[in-house]
Structure formats: structure tokens, C-alpha cells
N, C-alpha and C positions, 0 to 999 in steps of 0.2 A: 406271235409277231403282234406288236400294238394297230392297230387301226386308225391312219393317221385322222386327224380331226382338220380339214382344207381350208382354211381362213381365208385365201384369195379366190377359190372357189365360192364362196356361203359368201364371202363379200361382196362379190360381182353381182350376183344374183340379186341379192337386198338392193344394190346399185340400180342395177337393169330394171328393178320393182318400183325403186324413187323415181328417175327418170321419166316413166309411164304415170306414175301418177302425179310428176309436177305436171307432164303435157297435158294430162287431162283436165287440172286445177286452172289450167292458165285457160283453156279452149273453154272454160265456165264461168271463170273470173276472170275478168280483164286486167285487174289491180291485181292479181297472185303472182311475186313476183319475188320468192324465196332471195333474199340479200344476203351472205357473209362479208362481212368486215373485220380485216388481221392488221395489225400495228406489228412492225418486227423495227427492231429497235438494232441498229448495227448491222456489220454483214460477215456475222459471223457464217460459214460456208454452211454449217448444219443446219442453221435455222432456214438461213434461204432452200438449203434441200426439202426441207419440212412443207415450207410455205407454197411451194414448189408444187407439190404431192398436191395438199389439200387445192391449190387453185385449179389445177387440171382435173382432178376428183370434181371439184364445184362444177365448173362447167360442160364436164361428161355430163353431168344429173340435170345439169338446166338453172342450175342456180347462177346467181349472176353474185359478184366478188369483184370487194374496195382492197385493196393492198395498201395500206400508208407503211411508204419508207423513213423511218427515221434514223438522224445522225445518231449515232452514239454519245454524243455531248449534250444529248436530248436531257432538260435537267426534268424533275420527277415534276414540277410545280406542270412546265409545258408538257408532258405525256398524259399526266391526268387529265388538263383541258381537253388535250384528242380523245379522252376516251368521254368524256363526258359530252362531247358535242354529237358524239357517234352515239351516247346512249339518247340523246335528245331529238335524233334524225329518226322518223318516223318511218322512214324506208330502208332502214339497218333491220334487219332479225333477230341475227347472229353476229357477237362479236366476241373477239380471243385476242388476247395479246402474245405472241410467238414470245417462250421462256425460252432458255434463260434471259435476265436483263443485265444490263454494267451494274458493277456490284455498288453504285453511288444511288440506286434504285432500289425501291421496298416494293421487293415482289410482290408479298401482302395487301399493300397497301394499294397497290394496283389493281390485282385481282378484286380486291372489296370492293373497288371501283365502277366497277362492271357491273350494270343493272343486271338482277338477278335474271331479269324477264328476255334480257338476251347471252345470259351467260352459256355458251354454248355448250362448252368445255366442261359445267359441270361444277367447277369448283370455289363460288361464291361462298358462302360461311352459312348463308339463307338456305340453298338445292342443299347442298351437305347437311347441314342441320335438319332440316326436313323429309331427307332421306334417312336419317338417324332415329326419326320420331316414328312410331308405330303406327300412330293415326294419320299422318299428314305425308302428302306426297311433293316433294320437288319438283319445280319446271323442268329442270336440267336434271340427268345424269350423267356422271362422268363418261365420259366417250371408251375408255379401256373395259373397267369395270363391265358397260353395258354392253359392249361386243363378248364379252368373255359368256355373261350368261348368254345371250344370241347362240353365240359357240355353242352351248351347253342343250338351248333349246333345240337349234336347227340340225343336232346327232341325236336328238330326241335320249337324251341322260335324264333320268328321273332322278329328280332329285330331293322328292318329298322324301323324310326321313333318312337322308343319307346324312352318313356323318361327314364334314365335310373340312377339309383344314387347309387354314391362306397362312402362307408363310410370306411373312412381311407386313409391316402396320402404317404406310404411306397414306397420306388422305387424298391422292390421285387413285392409289387402285387397292391395298389392303386394306385400311376400313372402310368403304364402298362396296369393295366384292364382298367382307365379310355383312354385311348387313343386306345384301340383295338375296346372298345367299338364304340369311336368317329369316328373310319376307318371304324367300322358298321355300318354305318351313324344312330345310336343313336344319341339323343340330352341328353347329359351326364352332371351331376352335380357332383363335387368332394366335399365331406365333409370331415372334421377333429375333433378332440376333443373343438374346439374352433368354430364352428358355429353354429351360430346363430339360432333359430327354428328351430333347425334339425329335430325334431319328423312331423312338417307340411312339411319340405323338403321331408323326407322318404314317407309321407300319400301318396306322388304323382308320387312314382316310381309305374311303371311298371316292371323295373327287376331291382331290389336291389340286393348290394353286397357289404355286412359286413367285413372286414378284419381290425377290431379294436383292437383287442387285450385282450376285457372284456368279461368274462362270463353272457352268459344269458344280454345281456346290450339291446338289440330291441327286444321289445314287439311284443306281437301279435295286438294290440289293435294300436302300429304306421303306423302299413303294409297296404295299400292297399288291399284291397276285390279283389283277381285273378290274384296279382303281382308273379311273379318270385324271388325264393329268393335264391342266394347263400350263403350262412356262409362257410367262410374263417377261423374261430377259431378256434385253438385248445387250450382249457383251460381245467385244472385239477381242480378239486371241490373235497372237501372232502365229503366219501361219505362210512360209517362204516355196507355199509349193503355188502360190496364187499371185497372178500378176500384181494387184492391190498390195498386198504380203498380208492380209487380215482377213480372217473368217471369224464369221457371226455366229456365237453360241448363245444358247439361253443358263438360264441356272438349273435345270435341268441336263444330268448327264444322259442325252440322246439316246447315244447307244445302247447302254444299260437297263434304262426304262424303258424303251419300245420291246424289251425281252416279255416285261411284266407287266405291262398297262395294256387295259383292252383299249381304249384310245388316248392320242398322244398329240398335241399340238407342236409341229414342226419351228425352227428357228433358224433361216425367218419363213412368211409364208402360213402362220399360224395368226394371234390372237395382231401382227403389227395392222393386217389389211380392214382388221374388223376396227381397229379407232378409227380411220378415218370415213369409213361407213358409218359407224353410229355417230361422226360428226354431224354429216350432211343429213342423217336421218331427224337428229336434235333440231338443224336449222330448217329443216320442211317442217316438223313437230312445230317450230316456234312461230314462222310465217302464218301457219294453217290456225293458228291461237291467235295473233293478231288480226286476221281475217274476221273469227271468227266473233271477234270484241268488237271490230269497227261494223257488224252485221247485228249483232246482238246489244245492242248498246242499254244497257239497265240504269237508269234514272232512279236516284233513291227520290221517296217523296218525303214532304215534312207534310206531316200532320195538320188541320187546321182544328183551331179549339173556338168554335163557332158560339158568338154571342147576340142573345136579344133583347133590348134594342142593339142595332151594331152599331160600334164606340164610331170613335173619328179614327180618319184613315192613319191619321199617324199613332196612334195608340194600338190599334193593330197592328201597324207595320213594325212597332217599335215590342209589340211583344211575341215575335218570332224570330226565331234564331235560324239566321241563314244557314246554309251550309257554307262552307272554306271555300270561295270558287275555285281553288286548284283543285278539289276533289271534283266539283259539278264539269272542269273541264277533262280532269284524266275521265270521268263515266261517257264525256263525250267524243272519247277517241283521240283528245288533241295531247301530240307530246308532245314534252317539256320545255321545245325551241319556238313552238308554233304560239307558245301563248305569254303574256308579261303579265305578270301578277301588279296592278295597282292597290294595294294595302288587301285587309283580308275577304273583301267581297266585290271585288271587280277587277276585270283583267282586258289586255287588248288581246284580239286573234292578228296574228299575219297573214298576210294574202297571201305566202309563200303555201298555204294549204290548199287553196284552187290547183295551183302546180300536183298536190299529191293526188287529189281527189279528181284531175281533172275526168277521168273515164268514166269516172261514175256516174249514175243516174241522178238524173233529181227530184227532189220529192214535189210533193204535191203542193201545189202555190194559190193561197188565197190572199186578195185583198179585201179588206174592211175599208167601206164606206161610211154615207150616212145620208139619211134624207136631209133634206135645208130644216137646220135647227132653231131652237131659238135663243137669244143670248145667254141662256142658261149652258147649252150645248147637251148633246142626247147621249154620252159614255162609251162612244166608239172606245175608245182607248182604252174603257175597261171592258167590254164585249169584245175588245180585240185582247186581252191579258185573259180575261175569262174562259176563250174557244181554247187556247193554248195549256191552262189550268185541267179543262175540260178532258181534250187532247191526249197529253200526254199525262196526268195524274190519274185518268177514272177511264180511259180507251185505252193505255196502253200504247199510243202512238208516240214518236217519236215527233215530238211537235216544238217549234221553235214559234216566239213569241216579234217580232222585228219593229219597234217604234222609233221616233223620232226622239232626239235628245232635247229636252225644255229649256229655252232661254231662262235667266235669274231677274229676268224683269219682270215678268208675268208673276212668280213664286212670293214677291212681295212687294206685288201691287195687288188685285184684284181678283185676277181669274183664276191666282193657286197653281200646283203642279201640274205634271201630267205624266204619271206614273197610274192609274185606273186609279181604283177607289174600292171603299169595304174592302172582303176579302177577293177582291183579282186585284192586286196592286204589284208593280216592280219592287225588291227592296235590295239595298238597305234605301227606304226612299225618298231618306231627307241627301244620302248623296247623289242620288237617281236625282234629285230637282237643282243640285246647288251645282258643287265644281264639277263633278264626275271625276273625267278626268284629266281635263283641261282641254279637252277640245275646242268649244267654244273661245277659249283666253288664247288659245293655238291662231284662230281664225277672226280676232280681235286684233292681234300681235300683226297676222301680215297686213289685214285689209289698212290696219293705220298708217303701216312701214311704207305705204304706195302711194297712200293718201299725202304722206310727207315727202315722199319722191318727186309726186305731181310738182307741188307745190314748189318745192327744192328747184325744180329744173325750170320749172318759167323764170324762176330770181334769176341762178345763174345765167340762162341764155339772154337774157335781159339787160343783165350789167356785163358781159365779157363777149368780147371780141370772136370771130371763127377760129383763128388759129389757139387763142388763150385757153375757150372751151377743150379743143382738140386736146391740144396740150396737157389738159390736164385728167380726159377722158383715156387717154394710153399716153403714161409717163412713162420715160425711160424705166426700163429695172437694165442694172449693170449695162446701161448703155442701149439697150434692144426694146425698140416698143413693139407690143404685141397687141391684139384684138383678142375680148376673151371671146366665148362661145356663141353669147347675148347677142354681142357688135355683130359676131358673124352673120346672124339671124337678120339684123337690120339692115347689114350692108348688101343679101341677097333681096332682101326683103326692094330696097332702090334700083336693084339688076347690078351690082355693083360687085365683081366677083373678083378681089384682089383682095390678096391676104396677108401683105405688111403696110400696116398706115404708113410707112414711108412712101408708099407705089401710088397715094392718096394725090390728085389734084387739088388745087385751091376750089373750084365747085365742086366736087366732091366731096371733101370734106364741110363746103356749106350743108351740102345735101345731109352728111352721116352726121353732124355734131347740133342741125336746126329741128328740132319737133316742132318748135311753133305751135305749140299748143295755143286755141282761145282757148282763155279762163270762162266765157262765157256759154261753153259748149262741156264742161267740167260737169259729169253725172257722176264723179267718185267721191261719197261722202266718207266719213270720220265715221266709228261705230262706237260703243257702250255695251255693256249686255247689264243694262239698267235703266227700269224707266226714268225718262228726265224730261218732261216739255219743255223746259227753259233752252235744251240744245236743238231744238228742231230748226230755230234757222239763227244764224252768228257770224259775225263778221272775224275771220284771220287777219294776222300780220298788225295787227297794233300795236306793236313795239315800234320805238324808235329805227330800229337795227332793219327793220324791212319795211321803211317808208315806201310809201307809194307802191306797197304788194296789197294791199288791202283787196281782199273779197268777202263777198256773201256766200258761206257755203251751210251745214248744218251736219248734224249727228243722225244717225240711224239706229234702232235696235241691233246687235251683233248676229242676230239671226238672216238679217236683212241684206247682208252683205252679200253680195255675188260670189267670195269665194263659201261659203256654207255652200250655195248651190254648186257651184263646180265641185266642192267634196263628196257631197251627194249621187251626182251623176258620171263621177270620174269609174274608171272602171279598173286602173291600176296606177301603179304610182307613175308609170312616163304620160297615160292620160290626163295624170290631174298636172300633171308638170306643163303638157302643151299647155290643156285647157287656160293656166294661168296664166301665162304667156299670150295666150289668145285674146283677154278681157280687154275690153277697151273700154277706154278710160274719159274720152274727150276724144275731137276732131280738131286738126288741123286749122289755121288759116287757112288754107287752100282745101279745106273741109274734107280731107283724109283721116280716116281713122287712127288715131292714136293709141298703142297695145301697152300694155307691162312690159312684154318684152321689149318694146321699142324703146323705153325709159331703162330698160336694162336690169328691171329688177324680177324675172318671171321665176330666175334659179333659187332666188331669196323667198320667194314666197312660197315654193315646196319645200324650201328647207323648212319655215317653220310650222308646216304641215305635215311634215313625214312620221309624224306619230299619231296626227287626229286622222290620216287614211285608214287606220286599223281600228275597225269596228271592235264595241266595248259588249264583256258579255256580262250579264249579270242575273237575276233569277228571280222568278214569279215567287207568290207568299207559299205555294207550292212544292219549290225548290226546281221546277221547269224553267228550261231554261232561256233567257230571251238578249238579242241582239240589242242595244240604242245605238245610233247611230246618224251623225247630222240630224238639223233643225229645218230646214229652209222654209222661210215662211209660206206661208198657203194660198196668199193674195200676189204679190209679186215675184215669186219663184212657184215651186210645184209641190210642194208643201208634203212630200214624201221622204220616207228614211233614205237611206242609203243602197244604191245599186248594188254594193258591196257585202253590207249588210243580208243581205236578201240574197244571194250569190251563192257565200259561206255557209248561210242558214239552209241552201238548198242541199248542196254537198252533203253537209252531215247530215240532213236528213233523209238523203236519196239511200239506191241500193247499187251493187254491183253487179247483179243478176237479174232476172224475170222472177226468181224465186221468192227473194224475200218481198215483204211488204214498205212501201216507200213511206217517209214519215211526210208531216206537214211543214207549212212556212206560214203564220198567218203575220199579214203585214199590213200597216194602217195607212191610209191615203187622207192629208187634210181636210178639213171643213166639209161641203156635204159633196152627191158623187156628181152635182153638174161641176166643180172644181176641182178639188184631191181627185174623183175618179177618171173624168177626163182628162189630167194632167198626169197622172200614174200610165194609163194607156198609150197620149200621144207625145208625152214628151218621156217619161221612163221607161219604159217598154220597146220605145223606140230606140233609145240610146243602149238599152240591157240585152236586148232580143229578146229576150223574156215573157212568155204568156200565163197568166194566171189561167187555173183549173175552175175556179170558182169566186163572183164578189157577191160580199156581202152587205147586206145596204140597213145598217141598222138605224132603227124607229122609237120615236118613244109615243104612247098615246097622246102624252099634255103636246109634246108636239104637234101632231097629225090635228089633234081638237084645235088650235093656236090658227091654222092654216084653214081650217074650215068655217072662220070665224071668230073663235075665241078673243075673250081680251086681252090686252098687251102684256106679255112674258118683260118684267122687269129685274135685269138682275141687282141681288142685294135688298128686292125688295118680298114680301113673302107671296106666294104661288096663289093666284084669284082663286075663289072657290069653284069656279066653275071647271077648274081641272081637276078638282079633287072627287067629285062625283060622276057616275057613269050617263054617260049622253053619247048615246049612239048616231043621232042627228048629224051632230057636230062633226064626230070622230067619221061619218060615213063621208060626207062633206070634205074635210079635210084629207082624207086617201088619197085624193085625185094627187096631193104632191107626192105621194110613194109611188103611185101608179106613175106616175111620169119617170123617176127616176130608176123605176124596173125597165121601163122603155129604153130610156137612152143604156142602161148597160145592155139591154139584148142587144141592140147596135152594132158591139162587138164581137158577137157572136159566142158570147160566154154564158155561163148558167148562173142563177140568179140565187141567191137565200137569204130570205129576211131576218131580221135579228131583232124581237122585240124586247126592248132594254124594258125590264118587268119591273112596276113602283107597285108598293101595298095596296095602293087606292086603285089599280087597273081591275075591272072586272072580269069574269068569264065569259060572258056576252060580247065584252069589247074585243077582246082577245082573240077571241070565234070570229066576228064581224072582221077583224086585218086580215087575219089568215086569208080567210074566202076572199077578201077583195085580191089579198097579193099573189094569191095562186091562179088567179082569174085572169092578173096584167101579165101571169107570164110566169114569175116567180115559180122556184123547184117545190120550195116550199116556205111558210114562213112559220118559228119557232119561238116563242117567250121565253126568254134569258133568267133567271134570278141569281144570278153568280152575285152582283155586290153583295147581298146576304148570306149566297150558300157556297163561295167561293165558286172551284171548277166542277162541285157536283148541281152546282145550277146548271150548267150551259152545256151537260151532258145531251142531253136531248138536241140542241140546237147542233152540237157536233157532230151526232149523229147524221142531221141532213146535211151538213158538208161533206160526210166523207160519202154520202148517198150522189151529192152532185157534182162530187170532186172525180169521182170513177166512172160518171156516162164518156162517152166518147167524145174527142174537146172537138166544138164546134168548130165553123170556120173565122177562124178570129180573124178582124180587119177593124184599120186605123180609120179611124173619123175623116181623113183627108190624105192628100195627096202632098209631101211639103214641096214638091215643084209650081202648086197653085200659089197665085199671085199673093200677098200679104193680105189684101183686101177681101180676096175670097176665101184666105182661110178662116180671118176673124168672122167672114156671115155665117161659113159655113157652124162653126161651133156657137153661134147666136142664134142662128135657128134650128139647129140641130138640139142641141144641149138645155138653150133659154126657152125655145118657142117661143121666140121675136120673130115679128115680121120684117123686119132688117133690119140693116145696120146705119149709123150716120156718122160719117170721118168730119172731125175740125177740122179747121184748116192747120193747126198745127201737125194732127196726127197727117195728113194729107204730106205735108213736109216731110215728115217722118220717112214715110212709104219711101215719099222719091229718095232721100238721102242715103235710105238704108238700102235700096234695089241697087243705086248707085254704087255702094261702099262693097256689095256684093254677099248681104246679109237675109237676102230674099226666100231664101229656099231653106230659112230656118223655121221649126216648129214655134207652135203659136203658145204664152201663158197665158192667158188672161186674168187680168186685175181688176176683181169685181168683189162686191160685197157676197158673203155669206149666208145672210139675212134672207133672201129672195133668188126665185128662181133668173131674175131678170136683174139690171142694176139698178134697180130702186130698191133697197130693202124695207121700205114699207109694204110693197105689194105682195101679199100670199099668196100661198093656194097652188095655182098654177096658173100662172099670167099669162092675160094673151094680148094680142094687137097693139104691142108696142115696139118702139123702136129704142134699140139699142147706140146709144149716143160712146164715141170716140174720142176722149178728149186729148190723149199723147199717145203715143209707142212709143219703147225705149228698151234699148237691146242688152241683153245679157252675153255677149257674142262665145265667151270663155264656155258660160254654163250651157252656152246652144241653144237659146230663145229669145223672140224676141217677144216681149209684154207689153201687150195694151192696156193703160188705163180708161178702166170707166167711171171713173168717180174720182173721190177724192182718199188716195191713201195714205194713210198714215203710216207711216215708217216709225217712229218713236214713240212708242207710249208714254201716256204721263200715268200719275198716282193719285190713284180716287182720294176723300177726305179722309177717308181710316183703309190706310193698306194693309196689309195682311200682315207687315212685318208687325206690328202692335204687338201681335198673338208669337211672335215667333220669341224663345228666350233658351240659355242655356243654361242645364244644371251643373254648376260648379264643381260637384261633388263625382259627379258621374261621367260627364263631358257628351249626357244627353241634350238631343237637340227637342224641343218642348215646341207646343201651339204651333205647328207645322200642319197648317189643313187639320 
């Protein structure tokens, strides 16, 4: 008599172990939640029963399950769309479509549309194909064949060298079992309905697997004595002795086979329970694989071909072949629905990734700033990129660079691009410096729509009665008037809580329709992403159709728009919508602030910017990831890339548990530490809630010599000889500027590393001197970097110093001031603590503005000082560390939507001009290849 192979008991044992494993993994990894998705088409009773069985088993094991029930009339296209959406959902680890499907749907096409990485049924051609290849392993083994092998193994059956016969050649059971037994070193014969001498072949089998779909087909007399019999069949036969009238039998006649076999599986209770257990095993294995991939991201590195002397930036960039951005996105663990391709080498990352990774610990946060620069700049962008390359390509860390998007104005003017330089660049650098993904164009459209709305509102209010305005603002639709949602906001601001236009009194209608904008208070200008000094001051309304409505206004460069600052400081779509609506564009004649939502345009602005809010993914010359997003001015705005880019990068570089090593996010703050770093801490960190682990201050020996009294450095002119030779005395004197910036950074309680952007003319003695001075001033370290000439390899020692500084216990981070302090007090704290001023002097206009903003409720906003970047003081001529000066505050303006007030400490030019010889002279296009020429 045969010994039964109890599939129920073995299945239960497997599921119990699986449940315990899932519990342990969930406790260890907060993000580990195995998730199965099932699509059921139609309401077939048998399909519904199978789906319920899987749902019950999944829940008992701790596996989340999503069941999508589709009507049997669903089209093939609609079903394919549903499959693709689940393929792209990173929270789903296993996906199956319950079979059979309606006749009008191609089952094979649907099965093949399931991602091989989520094909927990193991039916995809890629998985079946890899199973059949000797030196390949599938991601998933079909559940029933896998269960059969588990039954044999759990029962202790020795497979090696045995003769196995498989009856049935289906893709679901027969062929996979044949392959698995062969892999287990059995000699296997595969039989089917047309096999000759089937009884004789079966008689030779030590192990017999029958999956032919015919009730009681194989008789006991066919079976070799002592053989192991696995009966896969489940066939209904009539049995009037049972209440259901149906009895389930296998493909093997159990009564006779059990007399000769050594082991046999019963039907039911043999193979069947194992199929569901193996499905659960596949799901958990898939979830573990996804977890492993998320923890062990492997970024493929692009090798550099270094040339001496270093070629032009465009020549270096154009000779490197970037990875397709889709490849980089996949290396970062992004799912298909988490990014959108913009050509081959750019993509936008969706904000929904923050929800998926919300439980992940952030990576290390490093902010790059600098000393007071020369007009040439000291290479913060180059150092930022170089550090990311060193960390990612040479030290094996997950590392992101987060940078601002450059304006096209300076690109064609005199400054050039902002992609870094030499062998530390963002590529493709021409796409980076030009349109990118159109974010600045979206800012321009939103800004100028608002500008048009301001002028047209004044025009219509001046030419229409209250009732005429009201009738046009709330026109009847099918005889019914209604308020739009943005109008309801305005009514509530006016303390009018009525919901129907018909309920408003004449007085309430007057208050509602009259913004009464005072043209003299309008602060909102039009913008253009081109340097054009002739638009700095213009007169609009010159056409006869706008007679008597002309006024003087001007254009700013697009990145000076408050819309850009809003983009950079928003933490999600809702926040951006609210900030855009809060933007104050003027005051009424009664002295009340007039906002974008008062004009009714906040929602439209958000729509124009809905794609711009998604950070842009690019790469360095060595293939490490870069997030490019937002580009607010660094004087009238805060000069940092977006909060969202930093947050996404920190999550992607983060860890799910304490065992894994955190990656690094290197973000750049505009201008010197007195401006960019101060605003980074007091505005950006205040809005984001993030705190950096390390501040890196970039310095060059030429800038330090200039602060020590060296000759004037003029952009476009050759560097004076004094900067090309060793001069320790000049260098030591000028290092006082570096010391002041180190002291400023230390006031926030953060570790400081000095990065010396090394030039070929720098001597060893000079580098040693600067390092000594920096460490004595409180820096953790000061390291020279030659990544401009060597790529990431030239910044490895600098990166190691950053790793060391970032690993120290976090200091007591603190803001420089309390926002509850008065406007004047906050300005004075910044002037004294950051610039070294002895005090401030407020002009009458500035005092007026303080009074107005305090009355309007804006006094508690942070301060964004608009001053020169060429001196610690407000005077660009004062180099080194000026003392005894008083900062004069000429005016104060409000960026209420962005969330700060910006005092003007001098004349701030918000529309650059073009030089005598603009950079566009060198820019051209190769018509044969489409290659950009002469860009820097």
C-alpha cells in the first residue's frame, strides 16, 4: 500500500514558515510589504472561487492583495492598459490575470504583457525560456511544477539518476516539470497523447508525473512497483452518492495505483494546495528581490578619456556618450510610472515617489557654498558635480548632485552655462543649458499671464459698472449663476460667506468685483528668458484701444519671477497652488494686498506649472545621477535648487534600515556663503524641515589673493600676473575672507569642509597654508580638488573628507534668527552676524514698507537679503573682511507666495544686458549632424 504525499500538510508548513518570514522582514524593513495584484475578468464561478482562495491564503500569510474585477465586455486594449499600470506600480510585486479570459481577448498576448519581474505565475515567455536554458535561471518558476518539485523534496525522494516520466506537455505543467526534473539530474521522458507504447514507457518510470486531463487514465497495472506517483489531474466525475453529484478524481486511477506505488499524491489534497503555496512563495521572493534592488542600486559608470591640455567644455561633453536616461532611472529603482522621458537623455521624476519612499531614512545632505568670489566665479558648480562623481563613480556610494536650471539669458550673454566644467559636467550640456524640459518656459507663461490679468482687470474696472462686472464675472449658465472655487476664496477673504451669486447685496457685489488696484503699487513685471536691457523700462498700453491706460513697467529675466521662487520652495502640488495664489502683485487704493487669487488666476498658474514641479533627471560625465530643478535668482530670491529635488534625491539615496549605508545628496547654494548659504538655512531649510550634515565652502587661491589686496579681476580680461605666481603673504592676508565664511557656517552648528578648487598655477606651499588656516578656523578639513582636469578621481580625497565630516554626530542646528522678531531686527541680525556690519540704516522708503508689511500681516516672513555677491558688505568694492560699515537698506519688497521679504541693499539688476561680444557669436549648428557647436 502506498504512502500518501500529504500536499495539505506540506503546504500548511510552507505557508506557516512563509508567514513567519514575512513578519520578520516587515519588522526589519519598514518598507517591506509583499503585494499581489489579481485581475479577474467576468464573473465565472470557478474563477471567483480560485481568486477567493488566493485572497484568503495571501491575507493569512501577511501578503497584501489588490483584486481588480473587470466586466466581461472589457476590450483587449483596456485590459492591456490595466496590466501596464500594475506593471509600473512599484508597490505591486506580483501580478496575475485569472484565466480563462473571454473569447474576444488573446490570452497569450495578455500573459506576455505582464512584466517578467512580476510574473508570479511563471507563464511569461522570458521566464519559461530561461527555465529551459541550462545556464539561465528564471525569475519565477510556474507554481504547479514548483509545487511538484517541493513535494518530492519534502518527502525525501531521491531524484538524481532516476528515470522520470512526465505525461502531458502543456506549457503550464508538462514542459516545466520535464525541465525541472532534468535540472535535478533525473533522466526524463516526456510523453503525450500521441506517444506510442505509452504503457511500456510508464512502466519504466521511477517517478511518474501525470498531467493529461483524463480521469483515471493511468491504471495501477501500468505502474512500476515502488514508483513515486504525482497526480496533477483534477477531473469532475458523476457521483450520485454525493450531495453535489460530483466527485473529483485525478488522471491516475488511485485505487489500483496506490497498491503498487511507494508514494502517491491524493486528489484532492495533493498537488492542488501546493500551487497556492508556491504562488505565495513567488510573491515573497519577488518582494525580497525588489527590496534587495532598492538597497543595492548599481549605477553603471561611464569611463572618462582624459586629455591634456583640457579641451573646451562642449568638446568634452560632446565626445562622451550618455546613458539612455531610462537606464539610469531603472538603476535608481524608479518604476515606469514614476518618471517621464523627455527625449533620450532627460526625464522628469513624479512626486508620487515621495509617498512610496516615505518610510525610508534620508541619505546624507551636503550643501555646497563658497567664499566671496571674483567676477569669474570660483567653480561651485564644477566642485558640486566633481564631488558627486567622486562619491558615486570612485567610492561606490549612491550620490546625487542637485543643481539649479540655468537661464538661457547668460548662456548667450557673457557668463556662459552652469553645467560645471572640464571633466565635471552635467550632460548633455547643450540640452542642460538651453530648453531642458521647458520649465522656464512654463514659468514665463505663468508669470506673463498674471501680468496680463493685472492690467486687464484695471482696464475693465475702470470702464464698467459694478453690475456689469458682476454679470461678466458670474455669467448665467443654463439660467444659473455660480461662483468658481477661486471666487469663493475671495468672498471668504471679504468675510462674505454666501454661496450663490443671487444672494449678494449691491454692497457685497461692489466689494467682490472691485480690486481697486493702485497702478503705482504694482510690483509684478513681465519676464523673458533672454538678456535684453532695452526691456528694463517700457511703457505699455500705447495702442488707441487702451487709451488712458498706459503705464510704465518693465521686464525681468524669467528666473527672477516669483513663480520661480515658488517652484523652488514648494513641497508638493497643493503647496505650490496655495503659494501661487498668495503672491501679492500690488496694493489696493485702500492699502490692502492684492493677490493672484484675488484676481482669480492662482489655479490657472498652477495648471501652467503642473509639469514644471517635477524635478529633471540628468547625469554627470561619469554617469552618476543629477537632479536639475528650479533656478531662482540668488539676490532678490534665495538662489537654491528646489526643495522637492533635494527631498527626492535624499529618499533615493536613503536606506530602509540601519544596516545599509546611506548615500549622499550634494546640493548647491548660489553665490557666497554670506548669501546662498544663509538663505539656504534660514529660508530653504525652514520651509523644507531638512538639515544638512556638512557645509562645503569652495575657495580658489586667486580669489583669496584678491581679498588679500591683489589686482582687480575683470571678467573677459586676462588674469593679472600676481595670481599666476606663488604669493604666500597675499594669500594669508586674503584667507581672512575664508575664515569669516567658516565662522558663519559654524554659527548654524554644522560641520564644515573647505574645498580648494585647484588650478595648475597653485603651489604646494600655498595649498598647505590654506589648509592650515581653514582647520585653525574650525573647519573639519580643507582639501584640494582637481576634478576639472581629472573628473571624479580628482575629488576623491575631498569626498572622503566629506564622508568623515558627515558621519560625525549631528551638532545642534539652529537658525540665525527667529521669524517672530521684527523685520528690522531680522535684517540687522543678518547684517551683523553674516556680513560683519556694525549696524543698518533704513531709508524712509524701507521704513514705509516695514510699516505696510507689518500692517498687512507679512512681518513674520523670513528675510532674503538682496545684495552684491562680490563683497561681504553691501559695497562690491570692499574686499577681504570689511569692518566698521553700516548697511543701507534702500527698499524692501515682498515675495509673499514664495514666503519671504527681500530688502534691497543696492541697485539690483533683474534684467541683464548683452556685452559687446555675446557668447552667441560662437554658437552654431552642424547641419549634417545636428550637433551644437561653440557652446562654451
